[in-house]
N, CA, C and O atoms as a GROMACS GRO file, in nm:
protein
  496
    1GLY      N    1   0.080  -0.119   0.000
    1GLY     CA    2   0.000   0.000   0.000
    1GLY      C    3   0.084   0.124   0.000
    1GLY      O    4   0.204   0.119  -0.027
    2GLY      N    5   0.021   0.238   0.030
    2GLY     CA    6   0.086   0.366   0.031
    2GLY      C    7   0.148   0.402   0.164
    2GLY      O    8   0.187   0.517   0.187
    3ARG      N    9   0.159   0.305   0.252
    3ARG     CA   10   0.216   0.334   0.383
    3ARG      C   11   0.368   0.350   0.374
    3ARG      O   12   0.434   0.279   0.299
    4ARG      N   13   0.420   0.444   0.450
    4ARG     CA   14   0.564   0.469   0.452
    4ARG      C   15   0.636   0.362   0.532
    4ARG      O   16   0.586   0.312   0.633
    5SER      N   17   0.754   0.327   0.483
    5SER     CA   18   0.838   0.235   0.560
    5SER      C   19   0.920   0.317   0.660
    5SER      O   20   0.939   0.437   0.642
    6GLY      N   21   0.967   0.251   0.764
    6GLY     CA   22   1.049   0.321   0.861
    6GLY      C   23   1.058   0.247   0.993
    6GLY      O   24   1.011   0.134   1.007
    7TYR      N   25   1.120   0.313   1.088
    7TYR     CA   26   1.146   0.256   1.220
    7TYR      C   27   1.088   0.346   1.328
    7TYR      O   28   1.089   0.468   1.316
    8ILE      N   29   1.039   0.283   1.433
    8ILE     CA   30   0.997   0.353   1.554
    8ILE      C   31   1.058   0.278   1.672
    8ILE      O   32   1.046   0.155   1.681
    9THR      N   33   1.122   0.351   1.761
    9THR     CA   34   1.180   0.291   1.882
    9THR      C   35   1.099   0.334   2.002
    9THR      O   36   1.072   0.453   2.022
   10ILE      N   37   1.061   0.237   2.083
   10ILE     CA   38   0.987   0.260   2.207
   10ILE      C   39   1.083   0.235   2.323
   10ILE      O   40   1.150   0.132   2.325
   11GLY      N   41   1.091   0.326   2.418
   11GLY     CA   42   1.182   0.308   2.531
   11GLY      C   43   1.111   0.338   2.662
   11GLY      O   44   1.016   0.416   2.667
   12TYR      N   45   1.158   0.275   2.769
   12TYR     CA   46   1.106   0.307   2.902
   12TYR      C   47   1.207   0.272   3.010
   12TYR      O   48   1.293   0.186   2.992
   13ARG      N   49   1.196   0.341   3.121
   13ARG     CA   50   1.276   0.311   3.240
   13ARG      C   51   1.186   0.240   3.339
   13ARG      O   52   1.069   0.275   3.355
   14GLY      N   53   1.240   0.141   3.406
   14GLY     CA   54   1.164   0.068   3.506
   14GLY      C   55   1.249   0.046   3.629
   14GLY      O   56   1.371   0.057   3.624
   15SER      N   57   1.184   0.015   3.740
   15SER     CA   58   1.258  -0.018   3.861
   15SER      C   59   1.176  -0.115   3.944
   15SER      O   60   1.054  -0.120   3.935
   16TYR      N   61   1.246  -0.191   4.024
   16TYR     CA   62   1.181  -0.283   4.117
   16TYR      C   63   1.276  -0.315   4.232
   16TYR      O   64   1.397  -0.300   4.221
   17THR      N   65   1.217  -0.359   4.342
   17THR     CA   66   1.293  -0.395   4.460
   17THR      C   67   1.280  -0.544   4.482
   17THR      O   68   1.171  -0.600   4.473
   18ILE      N   69   1.391  -0.609   4.511
   18ILE     CA   70   1.389  -0.751   4.544
   18ILE      C   71   1.446  -0.767   4.685
   18ILE      O   72   1.558  -0.724   4.713
   19GLY      N   73   1.367  -0.828   4.772
   19GLY     CA   74   1.411  -0.851   4.909
   19GLY      C   75   1.481  -0.984   4.923
   19GLY      O   76   1.522  -1.045   4.824
   20ARG      N   77   1.494  -1.029   5.045
   20ARG     CA   78   1.567  -1.151   5.078
   20ARG      C   79   1.509  -1.275   5.011
   20ARG      O   80   1.583  -1.366   4.974
   21GLU      N   81   1.378  -1.280   4.994
   21GLU     CA   82   1.314  -1.398   4.936
   21GLU      C   83   1.309  -1.394   4.783
   21GLU      O   84   1.241  -1.475   4.721
   22ALA      N   85   1.379  -1.303   4.725
   22ALA     CA   86   1.392  -1.288   4.579
   22ALA      C   87   1.257  -1.280   4.511
   22ALA      O   88   1.183  -1.183   4.532
   23GLN      N   89   1.222  -1.379   4.431
   23GLN     CA   90   1.102  -1.371   4.347
   23GLN      C   91   0.973  -1.362   4.427
   23GLN      O   92   0.874  -1.308   4.378
   24ALA      N   93   0.971  -1.414   4.547
   24ALA     CA   94   0.848  -1.417   4.624
   24ALA      C   95   0.797  -1.278   4.661
   24ALA      O   96   0.676  -1.259   4.671
   25ASP      N   97   0.886  -1.183   4.681
   25ASP     CA   98   0.839  -1.051   4.723
   25ASP      C   99   0.895  -0.936   4.638
   25ASP      O  100   0.920  -0.827   4.689
   26ALA      N  101   0.914  -0.961   4.510
   26ALA     CA  102   0.958  -0.853   4.422
   26ALA      C  103   0.847  -0.749   4.412
   26ALA      O  104   0.730  -0.783   4.393
   27LYS      N  105   0.885  -0.622   4.424
   27LYS     CA  106   0.788  -0.513   4.416
   27LYS      C  107   0.819  -0.431   4.291
   27LYS      O  108   0.923  -0.365   4.284
   28PHE      N  109   0.729  -0.434   4.194
   28PHE     CA  110   0.749  -0.363   4.068
   28PHE      C  111   0.679  -0.229   4.073
   28PHE      O  112   0.568  -0.217   4.125
   29ARG      N  113   0.743  -0.127   4.017
   29ARG     CA  114   0.681   0.003   4.002
   29ARG      C  115   0.632   0.016   3.857
   29ARG      O  116   0.691  -0.041   3.765
   30ARG      N  117   0.527   0.090   3.840
   30ARG     CA  118   0.472   0.104   3.706
   30ARG      C  119   0.568   0.180   3.615
   30ARG      O  120   0.657   0.250   3.663
   31VAL      N  121   0.550   0.165   3.485
   31VAL     CA  122   0.629   0.238   3.387
   31VAL      C  123   0.587   0.385   3.396
   31VAL      O  124   0.469   0.418   3.383
   32ALA      N  125   0.684   0.472   3.418
   32ALA     CA  126   0.652   0.614   3.437
   32ALA      C  127   0.625   0.685   3.305
   32ALA      O  128   0.534   0.769   3.297
   33ARG      N  129   0.702   0.653   3.202
   33ARG     CA  130   0.687   0.722   3.074
   33ARG      C  131   0.741   0.633   2.964
   33ARG      O  132   0.847   0.572   2.979
   34ILE      N  133   0.668   0.626   2.854
   34ILE     CA  134   0.712   0.552   2.736
   34ILE      C  135   0.757   0.655   2.632
   34ILE      O  136   0.677   0.738   2.588
   35THR      N  137   0.884   0.649   2.594
   35THR     CA  138   0.937   0.744   2.497
   35THR      C  139   0.926   0.688   2.356
   35THR      O  140   0.922   0.566   2.336
   36VAL      N  141   0.921   0.778   2.258
   36VAL     CA  142   0.907   0.741   2.118
   36VAL      C  143   1.016   0.812   2.038
   36VAL      O  144   1.034   0.933   2.050
   37CYS      N  145   1.087   0.735   1.958
   37CYS     CA  146   1.190   0.789   1.870
   37CYS      C  147   1.159   0.743   1.728
   37CYS      O  148   1.130   0.626   1.705
   38GLY      N  149   1.166   0.836   1.633
   38GLY     CA  150   1.141   0.802   1.494
   38GLY      C  151   1.103   0.926   1.416
   38GLY      O  152   1.110   1.038   1.467
   39LYS      N  153   1.063   0.905   1.290
   39LYS     CA  154   1.017   1.017   1.209
   39LYS      C  155   0.883   1.066   1.264
   39LYS      O  156   0.797   0.987   1.302
   40THR      N  157   0.868   1.196   1.268
   40THR     CA  158   0.748   1.257   1.322
   40THR      C  159   0.622   1.206   1.254
   40THR      O  160   0.524   1.174   1.322
   41ALA      N  161   0.622   1.197   1.120
   41ALA     CA  162   0.503   1.153   1.047
   41ALA      C  163   0.462   1.012   1.086
   41ALA      O  164   0.343   0.984   1.103
   42LEU      N  165   0.558   0.921   1.101
   42LEU     CA  166   0.527   0.783   1.140
   42LEU      C  167   0.473   0.777   1.283
   42LEU      O  168   0.375   0.707   1.309
   43ALA      N  169   0.535   0.850   1.374
   43ALA     CA  170   0.490   0.850   1.513
   43ALA      C  171   0.347   0.903   1.524
   43ALA      O  172   0.266   0.847   1.598
   44LYS      N  173   0.316   1.009   1.450
   44LYS     CA  174   0.180   1.064   1.452
   44LYS      C  175   0.080   0.968   1.390
   44LYS      O  176  -0.032   0.955   1.438
   45GLU      N  177   0.121   0.900   1.283
   45GLU     CA  178   0.032   0.803   1.218
   45GLU      C  179  -0.006   0.691   1.315
   45GLU      O  180  -0.123   0.655   1.325
   46VAL      N  181   0.092   0.638   1.385
   46VAL     CA  182   0.068   0.524   1.473
   46VAL      C  183  -0.002   0.564   1.602
   46VAL      O  184  -0.098   0.498   1.643
   47PHE      N  185   0.042   0.672   1.666
   47PHE     CA  186  -0.007   0.704   1.800
   47PHE      C  187  -0.108   0.818   1.806
   47PHE      O  188  -0.171   0.837   1.910
   48GLY      N  189  -0.124   0.893   1.698
   48GLY     CA  190  -0.227   0.996   1.692
   48GLY      C  191  -0.228   1.089   1.811
   48GLY      O  192  -0.126   1.144   1.851
   49GLU      N  193  -0.347   1.106   1.869
   49GLU     CA  194  -0.366   1.198   1.981
   49GLU      C  195  -0.300   1.152   2.110
   49GLU      O  196  -0.288   1.229   2.205
   50THR      N  197  -0.256   1.027   2.116
   50THR     CA  198  -0.191   0.978   2.237
   50THR      C  199  -0.041   1.010   2.240
   50THR      O  200   0.028   0.977   2.336
   51LEU      N  201   0.008   1.075   2.133
   51LEU     CA  202   0.148   1.114   2.126
   51LEU      C  203   0.164   1.253   2.187
   51LEU      O  204   0.100   1.348   2.143
   52ASN      N  205   0.249   1.265   2.288
   52ASN     CA  206   0.275   1.394   2.350
   52ASN      C  207   0.397   1.456   2.281
   52ASN      O  208   0.508   1.405   2.291
   53GLU      N  209   0.373   1.566   2.213
   53GLU     CA  210   0.478   1.632   2.135
   53GLU      C  211   0.533   1.756   2.205
   53GLU      O  212   0.607   1.833   2.143
   54SER      N  213   0.500   1.776   2.330
   54SER     CA  214   0.534   1.900   2.398
   54SER      C  215   0.685   1.924   2.411
   54SER      O  216   0.727   2.039   2.425
   55ARG      N  217   0.766   1.820   2.407
   55ARG     CA  218   0.911   1.836   2.422
   55ARG      C  219   0.979   1.866   2.288
   55ARG      O  220   1.098   1.900   2.286
   56ASP      N  221   0.907   1.853   2.176
   56ASP     CA  222   0.965   1.883   2.045
   56ASP      C  223   0.852   1.930   1.952
   56ASP      O  224   0.823   1.864   1.852
   57PRO      N  225   0.789   2.043   1.984
   57PRO     CA  226   0.675   2.090   1.903
   57PRO      C  227   0.720   2.136   1.765
   57PRO      O  228   0.834   2.175   1.745
   58ASP      N  229   0.628   2.129   1.672
   58ASP     CA  230   0.650   2.179   1.535
   58ASP      C  231   0.764   2.110   1.462
   58ASP      O  232   0.832   2.172   1.380
   59ARG      N  233   0.785   1.985   1.492
   59ARG     CA  234   0.891   1.907   1.424
   59ARG      C  235   0.842   1.873   1.284
   59ARG      O  236   0.730   1.825   1.270
   60PRO      N  237   0.921   1.898   1.178
   60PRO     CA  238   0.879   1.864   1.041
   60PRO      C  239   0.852   1.713   1.028
   60PRO      O  240   0.919   1.633   1.092
   61PRO      N  241   0.754   1.674   0.946
   61PRO     CA  242   0.711   1.534   0.935
   61PRO      C  243   0.820   1.435   0.899
   61PRO      O  244   0.818   1.322   0.948
   62GLU      N  245   0.915   1.473   0.817
   62GLU     CA  246   1.018   1.378   0.772
   62GLU      C  247   1.144   1.382   0.857
   62GLU      O  248   1.243   1.317   0.824
   63ARG      N  249   1.143   1.458   0.965
   63ARG     CA  250   1.258   1.466   1.054
   63ARG      C  251   1.243   1.367   1.168
   63ARG      O  252   1.132   1.334   1.209
   64TYR      N  253   1.355   1.320   1.219
   64TYR     CA  254   1.356   1.230   1.333
   64TYR      C  255   1.353   1.307   1.463
   64TYR      O  256   1.400   1.421   1.471
   65THR      N  257   1.296   1.246   1.565
   65THR     CA  258   1.300   1.301   1.699
   65THR      C  259   1.309   1.187   1.800
   65THR      O  260   1.263   1.076   1.774
   66ALA      N  261   1.369   1.215   1.913
   66ALA     CA  262   1.374   1.119   2.023
   66ALA      C  263   1.312   1.182   2.147
   66ALA      O  264   1.337   1.138   2.259
   67ARG      N  265   1.231   1.284   2.127
   67ARG     CA  266   1.179   1.361   2.240
   67ARG      C  267   1.030   1.345   2.263
   67ARG      O  268   0.976   1.408   2.354
   68TYR      N  269   0.962   1.263   2.187
   68TYR     CA  270   0.819   1.240   2.209
   68TYR      C  271   0.799   1.134   2.317
   68TYR      O  272   0.888   1.052   2.343
   69TYR      N  273   0.683   1.138   2.378
   69TYR     CA  274   0.645   1.029   2.467
   69TYR      C  275   0.494   1.010   2.458
   69TYR      O  276   0.423   1.093   2.403
   70LEU      N  277   0.447   0.900   2.513
   70LEU     CA  278   0.306   0.864   2.502
   70LEU      C  279   0.228   0.913   2.623
   70LEU      O  280   0.283   0.926   2.732
   71LYS      N  281   0.100   0.939   2.603
   71LYS     CA  282   0.014   0.987   2.710
   71LYS      C  283  -0.041   0.871   2.794
   71LYS      O  284  -0.113   0.894   2.891
   72PHE      N  285  -0.008   0.748   2.758
   72PHE     CA  286  -0.047   0.631   2.839
   72PHE      C  287   0.079   0.558   2.883
   72PHE      O  288   0.188   0.583   2.831
   73ASN      N  289   0.065   0.467   2.979
   73ASN     CA  290   0.181   0.400   3.038
   73ASN      C  291   0.178   0.249   3.024
   73ASN      O  292   0.239   0.179   3.104
   74PHE      N  293   0.109   0.197   2.924
   74PHE     CA  294   0.098   0.052   2.907
   74PHE      C  295   0.171   0.009   2.780
   74PHE      O  296   0.130   0.043   2.669
   75LEU      N  297   0.280  -0.065   2.798
   75LEU     CA  298   0.358  -0.111   2.682
   75LEU      C  299   0.272  -0.191   2.585
   75LEU      O  300   0.287  -0.178   2.463
   76GLU      N  301   0.182  -0.274   2.638
   76GLU     CA  302   0.098  -0.357   2.551
   76GLU      C  303   0.015  -0.272   2.456
   76GLU      O  304  -0.006  -0.309   2.341
   77GLN      N  305  -0.032  -0.158   2.506
   77GLN     CA  306  -0.111  -0.067   2.421
   77GLN      C  307  -0.024  -0.010   2.308
   77GLN      O  308  -0.070   0.001   2.195
   78ALA      N  309   0.099   0.025   2.339
   78ALA     CA  310   0.191   0.075   2.236
   78ALA      C  311   0.220  -0.034   2.134
   78ALA      O  312   0.218  -0.009   2.013
   79PHE      N  313   0.246  -0.157   2.181
   79PHE     CA  314   0.275  -0.268   2.091
   79PHE      C  315   0.156  -0.299   2.002
   79PHE      O  316   0.173  -0.326   1.883
   80ASP      N  317   0.035  -0.296   2.058
   80ASP     CA  318  -0.086  -0.321   1.978
   80ASP      C  319  -0.100  -0.217   1.867
   80ASP      O  320  -0.130  -0.253   1.753
   81ARG      N  321  -0.080  -0.092   1.898
   81ARG     CA  322  -0.092   0.014   1.797
   81ARG      C  323   0.011  -0.004   1.686
   81ARG      O  324  -0.021   0.014   1.569
   82LEU      N  325   0.133  -0.038   1.723
   82LEU     CA  326   0.238  -0.061   1.622
   82LEU      C  327   0.203  -0.180   1.534
   82LEU      O  328   0.219  -0.174   1.412
   83SER      N  329   0.155  -0.287   1.593
   83SER     CA  330   0.117  -0.407   1.517
   83SER      C  331   0.003  -0.377   1.421
   83SER      O  332   0.006  -0.418   1.305
   84GLU      N  333  -0.098  -0.305   1.469
   84GLU     CA  334  -0.214  -0.269   1.385
   84GLU      C  335  -0.172  -0.181   1.269
   84GLU      O  336  -0.238  -0.181   1.165
   85ALA      N  337  -0.065  -0.105   1.284
   85ALA     CA  338  -0.016  -0.016   1.178
   85ALA      C  339   0.083  -0.088   1.086
   85ALA      O  340   0.140  -0.026   0.996
   86GLY      N  341   0.104  -0.219   1.107
   86GLY     CA  342   0.190  -0.296   1.018
   86GLY      C  343   0.336  -0.304   1.057
   86GLY      O  344   0.420  -0.348   0.979
   87PHE      N  345   0.367  -0.261   1.178
   87PHE     CA  346   0.506  -0.268   1.226
   87PHE      C  347   0.531  -0.404   1.291
   87PHE      O  348   0.440  -0.467   1.344
   88ARG      N  349   0.657  -0.446   1.286
   88ARG     CA  350   0.698  -0.569   1.356
   88ARG      C  351   0.822  -0.538   1.436
   88ARG      O  352   0.901  -0.450   1.400
   89MET      N  353   0.840  -0.612   1.546
   89MET     CA  354   0.957  -0.588   1.629
   89MET      C  355   1.081  -0.641   1.558
   89MET      O  356   1.082  -0.755   1.512
   90ALA      N  357   1.184  -0.558   1.549
   90ALA     CA  358   1.308  -0.596   1.481
   90ALA      C  359   1.420  -0.624   1.581
   90ALA      O  360   1.509  -0.704   1.553
   91ALA      N  361   1.417  -0.557   1.696
   91ALA     CA  362   1.524  -0.574   1.794
   91ALA      C  363   1.478  -0.519   1.928
   91ALA      O  364   1.384  -0.440   1.936
   92CYS      N  365   1.546  -0.561   2.032
   92CYS     CA  366   1.524  -0.502   2.164
   92CYS      C  367   1.654  -0.507   2.242
   92CYS      O  368   1.742  -0.589   2.215
   93SER      N  369   1.665  -0.418   2.340
   93SER     CA  370   1.786  -0.410   2.421
   93SER      C  371   1.747  -0.359   2.559
   93SER      O  372   1.658  -0.275   2.573
   94SER      N  373   1.816  -0.410   2.661
   94SER     CA  374   1.788  -0.366   2.796
   94SER      C  375   1.916  -0.359   2.877
   94SER      O  376   2.005  -0.443   2.861
   95THR      N  377   1.926  -0.260   2.962
   95THR     CA  378   2.038  -0.249   3.054
   95THR      C  379   1.983  -0.239   3.194
   95THR      O  380   1.870  -0.194   3.213
   96GLY      N  381   2.060  -0.279   3.292
   96GLY     CA  382   2.014  -0.271   3.430
   96GLY      C  383   2.126  -0.244   3.525
   96GLY      O  384   2.242  -0.279   3.501
   97THR      N  385   2.092  -0.179   3.635
   97THR     CA  386   2.188  -0.156   3.742
   97THR      C  387   2.122  -0.191   3.874
   97THR      O  388   2.000  -0.193   3.885
   98CYS      N  389   2.203  -0.219   3.973
   98CYS     CA  390   2.153  -0.258   4.104
   98CYS      C  391   2.219  -0.173   4.211
   98CYS      O  392   2.338  -0.141   4.203
   99ALA      N  393   2.140  -0.136   4.313
   99ALA     CA  394   2.193  -0.062   4.427
   99ALA      C  395   2.127  -0.115   4.553
   99ALA      O  396   2.010  -0.152   4.552
  100PHE      N  397   2.200  -0.120   4.661
  100PHE     CA  398   2.141  -0.157   4.789
  100PHE      C  399   2.061  -0.039   4.842
  100PHE      O  400   2.095   0.076   4.814
  101ALA      N  401   1.955  -0.067   4.918
  101ALA     CA  402   1.861   0.039   4.956
  101ALA      C  403   1.854   0.075   5.104
  101ALA      O  404   1.761   0.147   5.140
  102PRO      N  405   1.945   0.032   5.192
  102PRO     CA  406   1.925   0.064   5.333
  102PRO      C  407   1.920   0.213   5.364
  102PRO      O  408   1.853   0.255   5.458
  103GLU      N  409   1.991   0.294   5.284
  103GLU     CA  410   1.990   0.438   5.310
  103GLU      C  411   1.853   0.501   5.283
  103GLU      O  412   1.829   0.615   5.323
  104GLN      N  413   1.765   0.427   5.215
  104GLN     CA  414   1.631   0.479   5.186
  104GLN      C  415   1.528   0.420   5.282
  104GLN      O  416   1.409   0.421   5.252
  105GLY      N  417   1.573   0.368   5.394
  105GLY     CA  418   1.480   0.318   5.495
  105GLY      C  419   1.437   0.175   5.476
  105GLY      O  420   1.356   0.125   5.554
  106GLY      N  421   1.489   0.106   5.374
  106GLY     CA  422   1.450  -0.033   5.350
  106GLY      C  423   1.536  -0.129   5.431
  106GLY      O  424   1.637  -0.088   5.487
  107PRO      N  425   1.496  -0.255   5.437
  107PRO     CA  426   1.578  -0.355   5.506
  107PRO      C  427   1.717  -0.364   5.442
  107PRO      O  428   1.732  -0.336   5.323
  108ALA      N  429   1.816  -0.401   5.520
  108ALA     CA  430   1.954  -0.403   5.473
  108ALA      C  431   1.976  -0.495   5.354
  108ALA      O  432   2.070  -0.473   5.277
  109ASP      N  433   1.892  -0.598   5.338
  109ASP     CA  434   1.911  -0.693   5.229
  109ASP      C  435   1.842  -0.651   5.099
  109ASP      O  436   1.865  -0.712   4.995
  110ASP      N  437   1.756  -0.549   5.103
  110ASP     CA  438   1.682  -0.509   4.983
  110ASP      C  439   1.775  -0.447   4.880
  110ASP      O  440   1.869  -0.375   4.913
  111LYS      N  441   1.747  -0.476   4.754
  111LYS     CA  442   1.820  -0.418   4.644
  111LYS      C  443   1.720  -0.350   4.551
  111LYS      O  444   1.611  -0.402   4.527
  112ILE      N  445   1.757  -0.235   4.499
  112ILE     CA  446   1.674  -0.166   4.400
  112ILE      C  447   1.741  -0.184   4.265
  112ILE      O  448   1.858  -0.150   4.247
  113TRP      N  449   1.666  -0.238   4.171
  113TRP     CA  450   1.714  -0.255   4.034
  113TRP      C  451   1.648  -0.150   3.947
  113TRP      O  452   1.527  -0.127   3.958
  114THR      N  453   1.724  -0.088   3.860
  114THR     CA  454   1.668   0.003   3.761
  114THR      C  455   1.711  -0.047   3.623
  114THR      O  456   1.819  -0.103   3.607
  115SER      N  457   1.626  -0.025   3.526
  115SER     CA  458   1.657  -0.071   3.392
  115SER      C  459   1.609   0.031   3.290
  115SER      O  460   1.521   0.112   3.317
  116TYR      N  461   1.669   0.024   3.173
  116TYR     CA  462   1.622   0.100   3.057
  116TYR      C  463   1.609   0.000   2.944
  116TYR      O  464   1.704  -0.073   2.913
  117THR      N  465   1.493  -0.002   2.881
  117THR     CA  466   1.465  -0.099   2.775
  117THR      C  467   1.417  -0.026   2.650
  117THR      O  468   1.338   0.068   2.659
  118GLU      N  469   1.465  -0.069   2.534
  118GLU     CA  470   1.420  -0.015   2.406
  118GLU      C  471   1.376  -0.129   2.316
  118GLU      O  472   1.437  -0.236   2.313
  119TYR      N  473   1.268  -0.105   2.243
  119TYR     CA  474   1.217  -0.198   2.143
  119TYR      C  475   1.216  -0.125   2.009
  119TYR      O  476   1.160  -0.016   1.997
  120VAL      N  477   1.278  -0.184   1.908
  120VAL     CA  478   1.283  -0.124   1.776
  120VAL      C  479   1.182  -0.196   1.687
  120VAL      O  480   1.185  -0.318   1.672
  121PHE      N  481   1.092  -0.119   1.628
  121PHE     CA  482   0.990  -0.171   1.537
  121PHE      C  483   1.016  -0.119   1.397
  121PHE      O  484   1.062  -0.006   1.380
  122CYS      N  485   0.986  -0.200   1.296
  122CYS     CA  486   1.004  -0.155   1.158
  122CYS      C  487   0.884  -0.192   1.073
  122CYS      O  488   0.809  -0.285   1.104
  123ARG      N  489   0.868  -0.118   0.966
  123ARG     CA  490   0.765  -0.146   0.866
  123ARG      C  491   0.830  -0.128   0.730
  123ARG      O  492   0.886  -0.024   0.699
  124ASP      N  493   0.821  -0.234   0.650
  124ASP     CA  494   0.884  -0.233   0.516
  124ASP      C  495   0.793  -0.165   0.414
  124ASP      O  496   0.829  -0.154   0.297
   0.00000   0.00000   0.00000
């Protein structure tokens, strides 16, 4: 069809705490913000009114930006919209760091993990 080919990258930061019992009491925090990187025209086509453009207003349609984010916080909703628009996941990457949390009032054995994850979607 007449749809443009291209790439859209979805990114988010996450964190969780794991106590002494590891998996039994992991506490996950919700995704605070889902970022969008790609050509402005593609991002607007896929996400429409749910795309927050306030950090890069008036971006030309064929220019790339990494400053948009979504007005919702559910990765599944972003993935569904990309799939419905004909995109498929091409790659993903995640990094993580760990810090002990006693200075924040938690038990001495608690660890706070933070991560940054990106998913790259493409449409031919």
